[in-house]
C-alpha positions in Angstrom: 13.3 -10.0 5.6 14.9 -11.7 2.7 15.5 -10.6 -0.8 15.3 -12.6 -4.1 17.4 -10.6 -6.5 17.8 -10.7 -10.4 18.4 -7.0 -11.4 20.3 -4.0 -11.4 18.7 -2.3 -8.2 21.4 -2.1 -5.5 20.8 -2.9 -1.8 20.9 0.9 -1.0 18.3 1.6 -3.7 16.1 -1.1 -2.3 16.5 0.2 1.3 15.6 3.8 0.0 12.5 2.5 -1.7 11.4 0.7 1.4 12.1 3.8 3.6 9.9 5.9 1.2 7.1 3.4 1.5 7.3 3.3 5.2 6.9 7.1 5.3 4.1 7.0 2.8 2.2 4.3 4.7 2.6 6.5 7.8 1.4 9.6 6.1 -1.6 7.9 4.7 -3.1 6.6 8.0 -2.4 10.1 9.4 -4.4 11.7 6.7 -1.6 13.2 4.8 -2.7 12.1 1.3 -0.4 14.4 -0.6 2.6 13.1 1.3 1.5 9.6 0.5 1.3 10.2 -3.2 4.4 12.4 -3.5 7.3 9.9 -3.5 5.7 7.6 -6.2 4.0 7.9 -9.4 0.8 5.9 -10.2 0.9 5.4 -14.0 -2.0 4.6 -16.3 -1.4 0.9 -16.1 -1.6 1.1 -12.2 -3.9 -1.6 -10.6 -5.5 -1.4 -7.1 -7.2 -4.3 -5.4 -8.6 -2.5 -2.4 -8.6 -4.1 1.1 -12.4 -3.8 1.3 -12.8 -6.1 -1.8 -14.8 -5.4 -5.0 -13.5 -4.8 -8.4 -9.9 -4.0 -9.3 -9.4 -0.3 -9.9 -7.3 1.0 -12.9 -5.1 3.8 -13.6 -6.5 7.3 -13.1 -9.8 6.0 -11.5 -7.6 6.4 -8.4 -8.6 9.8 -7.0 -5.9 12.5 -7.5 -7.8 15.7 -7.8 -7.3 18.3 -5.2 -10.8 17.8 -3.9 -10.4 14.0 -3.7 -7.1 14.4 -1.8 -8.8 16.7 0.6 -11.6 14.2 1.1 -9.2 11.3 1.6 -7.2 13.5 4.1 -10.5 14.0 6.2 -11.3 10.3 6.0 -8.1 9.4 7.7 -8.2 11.5 10.8 -5.2 10.2 12.7 -3.1 7.2 13.2 0.3 5.4 13.0 1.7 2.8 10.8 4.7 0.5 10.7 5.6 -1.3 7.5 6.7 -4.8 8.4 8.5 -6.1 5.2 8.5 -10.0 5.0 10.0 -10.5 1.5 11.3 -8.4 -1.4 11.8 -9.6 -5.0 14.0 -7.6 -7.3 14.0 -8.3 -11.2 15.3 -5.8 -13.7 13.5 -2.5 -13.0 10.8 -4.1 -10.8 10.4 -4.5 -7.1 7.8 -6.4 -5.1 7.4 -5.9 -1.5 5.4 -8.5 0.6 4.5 -6.8 3.9 2.1 -6.0 6.6 1.2 -2.5 7.3 0.6 -2.6 11.0 -1.5 0.4 11.6 -4.2 1.9 13.8 -6.2 5.2 13.6 -9.3 7.0 13.4 -10.7 6.2 9.9 -14.0 6.9 8.2 -15.5 8.3 11.5 -14.8 5.2 13.5 -12.9 5.5 16.8 -9.1 4.7 16.9 -8.9 0.9 16.0 -6.6 -1.6 14.3 -6.5 -1.2 10.5 -3.5 -3.5 9.8 -3.4 -4.8 6.3 -1.4 -7.5 4.4 -0.1 -5.8 1.3 1.7 -6.8 -1.9 3.2 -3.7 -3.8 4.8 -3.9 -7.2 7.1 -0.9 -8.0 8.7 -0.1 -11.5 11.6 2.1 -11.8 11.2 4.7 -14.6 14.4 6.7 -14.7 15.0 8.3 -11.5 11.3 7.8 -10.2 9.6 4.9 -8.8 6.1 4.0 -9.9 3.6 1.8 -8.0 2.1 -0.3 -10.7 0.1 -2.6 -8.5 -1.1 -2.7 -4.8 -3.2 -5.5 -3.3 -4.3 -5.2 0.3 -6.5 -7.3 2.7 -7.3 -7.0 6.3 -6.7 -10.8 7.0 -3.7 -10.1 9.3 -5.2 -12.4 11.8 -6.5 -15.8 10.8 -10.3 -16.2 10.7 -12.4 -19.4 11.0 -13.0 -21.2 7.8 -16.9 -20.7 8.2 -16.3 -17.0 8.3 -14.2 -17.1 5.3 -16.9 -19.2 3.5 -19.5 -16.7 4.5 -17.5 -13.7 3.1 -16.8 -15.7 -0.2 -20.5 -16.2 -0.7 -21.1 -12.5 -0.3 
């Protein structure tokens, strides 16, 4: 992992942020939605480009009610994740992680399988809290043939 730096975030603060994200990713695949959301705020200007495609989701359209968290926790029955950070960028109060969440688990009623994702996550420091302001994920951890890519692009 290498870091491009232009800001007031120290190496130890960056390591702590990455450790929190590693714990959060692991909690999510295990079905512990509350632990996933606890270390980070998701502000009104948060954007999510989900791994299954479709429209970008904004702000509080991300499910945070008790019922939604319970449903999310049931959807992810069990699993393990390792956050493999490839690059970090630091500028002012922003941090960008470019990583692969190498994970497997029982998700959506499917038996245990690989659910690894390439992710780009943008964090913003707000006082003593971190906000996730953008997350983009896709399942293209392994290269696919161009014909398959073209078929997906056509819809």
